[in-house]
N, C-alpha and C positions, 0 to 999 in steps of 0.2 A: 947746765938742766936736764939735759936728755941719760947723760951719764948717772945721774942721779936716780931716775925714774928706770935705769936700770937694774941698779944695783938694789932698789927694792923691790925691784919683782920678783930678781933672786933668792933676796931676802924673804917673801911671802911664799915662794915655791919652798924653799928649804923648811919655813916653820910649819908645810900640809905635810911634806914628808917625814918629817919627826912626827906629828901628830899620827898617820898614817900607821906609823910601824907601833907609835904607843899605842893604839888602837888592836893593832894586830894583836900585842902582848898582853893587852885588857882581855882578849876574847880568848885566847888560847886558855889562861887561867881560867876564867870563868868554867870554859867547857869542862875544862878539868875538875872542878869543885863538883861540875853537876853530876858529872861519872859517879863519884865518892855520896851522891845524894840518895841514884837509883835506889828502888827497891824491886823487890820481888812479892808476889800475889799467890796466898795459897788455892788450891784449888778448889776448896770450900769457898773463902771469898769470891771469886769468880763466877760461883755457880750462884751463889746470892745473889750477887751483882750482874749475873745476867737473864739470871727469872724474874727480879724487880723491871730488869728491860723488859720482858715478853710477856709481862701484865697488862701494861701503855696506860697505868692510871696515872705516869709522871713523864712528863718529856726526857729525853737523855738528857740535857743543858738541869734539870731538878739533880737526876737520879748522880749525874757528875758531881752537882755542888754535897749531897749528901753522904756521896764514897769517899770523894778527894781523887777523887779519878777522871782524867781525861774523858772527854767526850767520843773520841775515838777509840779509846781501848774498848771502853764500852761498847760499841759498836761490830768492834773485834770478837769478844766473848758473846754476844747476843746472837753472831755470825757462825759461830763455832759449836755453842749449845744448839742452834738449827740441824746444823753439816751433821754433827754426832747423833739426832738425838734416836736416830733407826736402831743405833746400836743397844739400849736399852731392852728393846721386844726381837732381838736379832736371835735366837734358837743356838746357836752356836755361841753365844757370849760368854766366854767365862769369866765370873768372877774372880775377885783374888785368890780365896781358899780355895774353888778347885784347879787352880794355877798351883800354889803352895803344894796338894796331896798328887799332883803329879809328877810335879818335878820329884816329891817323895820316894814315890810309888818308880819311879826312872831310877836313882839314887842307887834304891833296894837293888834293883834289879840289875844297875852294873857290878855291883859287890859280890854278886849271886856269881854270875855269870864269869868274871874276875878270879873268883874263887875254886869254881869248879875248871875253867882253862890250868890255871897255877897245880892245880892234882894230877889235871888229866898229862900235864907238862911233867910233873915229878915221876908216872907210873909210867907214861911211854917214854920216859929216860932222853926226851929231848932238851 
């Protein structure tokens, strides 16, 4: 009888080990599937959600259900909005139009200086 118990005990442990291995395998495949479902959000959508969170007329949980976003994500976007709000009123703040014009003028200046350099190289014979 003592031998039977020992055999049953070993069988139970073997079964547990097999279950554990199967669980790990299932978890890995589930985790891999989750990565495929991941999605990015546009800046406009993030701003819309963050502004809705700033209004405080709905709770974060209600906004999460409304926009189908995790509540923690909404809190992070709200915090990012608060941290970067001062940039809107900053005098040195360049919008994308000003940056494009500046880059264009720099490229023109580089082209002009390159042409002058080539001309002087030919004239001086270097």
